[in-house]
C-alpha positions as CSV (number, residue, x, y, z in Angstrom):
1,M,107.6,87.6,76.5
2,A,107.6,85.0,79.0
3,K,107.5,87.9,81.7
4,K,104.5,89.6,79.9
5,T,102.7,85.9,79.6
6,G,103.6,85.5,83.5
7,V,102.3,88.6,84.4
8,F,98.9,88.3,82.6
9,L,97.7,84.7,83.5
10,C,98.9,86.1,87.6
11,S,96.2,89.0,86.8
12,L,94.1,86.7,85.2
13,L,93.6,84.5,88.3
14,L,93.4,86.8,90.4
15,V,90.7,88.6,88.8
16,L,88.8,85.0,88.7
17,A,89.0,84.5,92.3
18,L,87.7,88.2,92.8
19,I,85.2,87.1,91.0
20,S,84.1,83.8,91.9
21,G,84.2,85.1,95.7
22,C,82.0,87.8,95.1
23,G,79.1,85.7,93.3
24,S,79.0,83.0,96.0
25,S,75.8,81.7,96.4
26,S,75.8,80.4,99.4
27,S,73.7,81.9,102.1
28,S,73.6,81.9,105.8
29,Y,69.8,82.4,106.3
30,K,66.8,80.1,105.9
31,D,63.9,81.3,104.2
32,G,61.0,82.4,106.4
33,V,59.2,85.4,108.6
34,F,61.5,86.2,111.6
35,I,60.6,88.6,114.1
36,G,63.3,90.4,116.3
37,K,63.0,92.5,119.1
38,S,64.8,95.3,120.9
39,T,65.6,96.1,124.8
40,E,63.4,98.5,126.1
41,D,65.0,102.2,126.0
42,D,64.8,104.2,129.5
43,R,61.3,105.2,128.7
44,G,60.0,102.1,128.2
45,A,60.1,102.3,124.4
46,Y,61.3,99.1,122.4
47,G,61.4,98.3,118.6
48,E,60.4,95.4,116.8
49,V,61.3,93.9,113.5
50,T,60.0,91.2,111.2
51,L,62.2,90.2,108.1
52,T,61.1,88.0,105.3
53,I,63.8,86.1,104.3
54,K,64.1,84.6,100.3
55,S,66.7,82.6,99.1
56,G,68.9,82.8,102.0
57,E,68.7,86.9,101.7
58,I,66.3,89.5,103.0
59,A,63.8,90.3,101.0
60,G,61.5,92.1,103.3
61,C,61.7,94.2,106.0
62,Q,59.1,95.9,108.5
63,F,60.0,97.9,111.8
64,V,58.0,99.5,114.3
65,T,58.6,100.9,117.6
66,W,56.3,100.2,120.3
67,Q,55.9,103.0,123.5
68,K,55.7,102.0,127.1
69,D,51.8,102.2,126.9
70,G,51.6,100.2,124.1
71,S,50.9,102.5,121.6
72,V,53.0,102.6,117.8
73,K,55.0,105.6,117.3
74,D,53.6,106.7,114.1
75,E,51.8,110.3,113.5
76,E,50.6,110.9,116.7
77,Y,53.9,110.6,118.2
78,G,55.1,113.5,120.2
79,K,51.4,115.1,120.3
80,V,50.0,115.5,124.1
81,N,46.1,114.1,123.9
82,G,46.4,114.5,120.2
83,V,47.7,118.0,119.9
84,I,51.0,119.6,118.9
85,A,51.8,121.1,122.3
86,N,55.7,121.4,121.5
87,Q,56.6,121.9,117.7
88,D,60.7,121.2,118.4
89,Y,59.7,117.7,120.3
90,Y,57.0,117.0,117.7
91,D,59.2,117.1,114.8
92,K,62.1,115.4,116.7
93,A,59.7,112.4,117.5
94,Q,58.5,112.4,113.7
95,L,61.9,112.3,112.5
96,A,62.5,109.6,114.4
97,V,59.3,108.1,112.6
98,T,60.6,108.7,109.3
99,A,63.7,107.3,110.3
100,M,61.9,103.8,111.2
101,A,60.6,103.5,107.1
102,R,63.8,104.9,106.1
103,Y,65.9,102.3,108.1
104,A,63.4,99.5,106.9
105,G,63.7,100.3,103.3
106,Q,67.1,100.7,103.3
107,L,67.8,97.1,104.1
108,E,65.7,95.8,102.0
109,E,67.7,97.5,99.3
110,V,71.3,96.8,100.7
111,K,70.6,93.3,102.5
112,R,73.3,94.2,105.1
113,L,72.7,95.7,107.9
114,D,76.4,97.3,108.3
115,A,75.3,99.2,105.0
116,V,72.3,100.9,106.4
117,D,73.0,104.6,107.0
118,V,72.6,106.3,110.5
119,V,69.8,109.3,110.2
120,S,71.4,112.5,112.3
121,G,68.9,112.7,115.1
122,A,67.1,109.4,115.2
123,T,70.2,107.5,116.6
124,N,67.9,105.6,119.4
125,S,65.6,104.3,116.7
126,Y,68.9,103.1,114.9
127,D,69.8,101.5,118.1
128,Q,66.8,99.8,118.4
129,F,66.9,98.5,114.5
130,T,70.1,97.3,114.5
131,E,69.1,95.3,118.0
132,A,66.1,94.2,116.6
133,V,67.3,93.1,113.0
134,Q,70.4,91.5,114.7
135,S,67.8,89.0,117.2
136,A,65.5,88.4,113.7
137,L,68.7,87.2,111.8
138,E,70.2,85.0,114.6
139,Q,66.7,82.9,114.1
140,A,67.4,82.7,110.3
141,E,70.7,81.5,110.7
142,K,71.1,78.0,109.4
């Protein structure tokens, strides 16, 4: 009987320790809006993220990538003079645009950069995203 009680108490203490560790309310970020930028890629494009931190955690995220000429990569990205000259190139460019929104939305949901999934075919956008987020989070650290 004493052995069962000892095992039960040890198990209970372990569970309580795990629960208290998961419920930590301390945050490592100060509240505010923080902007982070990635370095330029080989074509001069870069990513910029705007993070909103509330109650010490990520509450909002916007991610935009800019082309070398200063234009935003949006629904026109991949066109030449407003026309789709190469459908394959345009489709790949638009995959990157879709991935940008997905990365930002996923970060808002999961609250951790290491839990954001890479979109196949949009690795460059992911790399720019992670670099920009890390830059913004460094600014938000207490």
